[in-house]
C-alpha positions, 0 to 999 in steps of 0.5 A: 160524750160520757165516761164508761168504765169498764173492768174485764176484757173478757168476751163481754168486757171487750164486746161492751167497750167497742159497743160504747165507743162506736156510740162515740161515747168515753170508754176505760177499759181496766185489767191487770195487765191492761189488755183489751182491743187495740182501738184508739176510742178505748182507754186500756188502763192496767192494774188491780181492779180489786183496789178501791183507791186506784179504781175510785180515781179512775172512775171519777166522773163516770155515768156507770162501772160496769163488773165484766171481769171472771176470775179463774173458774177455780178461784171464786171462793177467794178472788170474787169477795175482794173484787166485788167489794172494790167495785162496789166501794167505787160505786159508793164513792164516786156515785157511778151505776155498777151495773154487773154481768151475772148468770144464773148460778144463783138459783142452783137446780131448778125445776121450772124456766127462771125468772128474776123473781126465782129464789137464790136457792144455790148451796154450792161455792160458785152460786153462794158467792154470786148471791153474796155479791148480790145481796150485798150490792142490793143493800147498798143500793136500798141504804141508799149508798150506791145505784146498782143493776145486775143482767143474767143470762144463760151459756154464751154464744159469740166470740170466745162463749162460756161453760161448755160450749168452747169444748163442743162448737169447735170440735163440732165444726172440725167434724171431731167426736164430742164426749161430754156430761151433756145431756144432749136432749134435754131443752136449754136457752143461750144468750148471745153475747150482743144481747148480753152488751145491750141489755147491760148499757140499758140498765146501766143507762136507765134507772128504771133498771136500777135496784132490779136484776133482769134476765138476758132477752133470750131466744126460746130453749133448745137442746145442745143437740139441736144446737150443734146441728144448727151450728154444724149447718152454718157451717157447711160441718158434716153433722155432729157426733155427740156422747154423753159423758157418764157422771162418775167420769166428770167426778174422776176427771175432777181429781185431777182437772180443776175446770172439771172439778169445779163442772160438778156444781153445775152440773145439773144445768146440763142434766135436765131442762134449763130454761131462762124467761126473759119477759121482764127486760123485753117488756120494759126495755124494749130488748128482744133477743137476736135470732138464733141462727144470726147468734149461730153464724157470728159465733161460726165466724169468730171461731173462724177468726179464731182459728187464723189469729193469735189467740185473743188478749183479753181476759175475764181481769 
């Protein structure tokens, strides 16, 4: 049994904690409020992970430190730097491998499928924040001060999901019209949370993966329209009613809604083809993506369960 420390009890942090606990590992889950799954095999700790000394004390002896945190979308520029510094500092002090759940924002607008070698050319705030986190961690790795890795996926399928999907699938399954700033017919990659977890743990515990970023194995890209239609079929719901919101309306919405304002920066991801190439992780680590219909079925079950139970207790931090 080895100690694994996870920061953040959002969808990926919670799923990672459960995955490791099911494997018989010692799991310590760190959040500000001590939230997370009520499982006797998971130790939940309430603390501010941006406190390097406290996080170091909690991580001593751990084989890996998992960054599954996710500050509020509109506070990335403020909240990520101190948290990322604490996580990296803790990895340097303890020797635990720092395995970070990243995203694709750092690439910026692209005209071809994204690989791990695609230039980090983001000009927006959120993309620059994530790129700075990665380059600082990579510099520490190359200097021999830390062992690090990062996994990057596209929009998540699974419990709670991320990005625009929580605004789409519940309405589709309820037979309601969906009106969002989305090109419903552009090819788009989707990443299942279960595959994020498998890739995250594999890269944290396989020294071949250290010092590199990895794309989470994801199924071939399909449009948001096809995804919604297949989800409706899985749930035996009516065919989706999808309409595209003009970008000026999104821009206006951002004047009063912080979430809508932040979506301006990433609107390109749903306006044109947004395709992830995950060949490297499949060939090197032997991880294959969960079939799309299987991932959709799990997502539909999670959405149905969330309607029957109180709001989830987990949070990104």
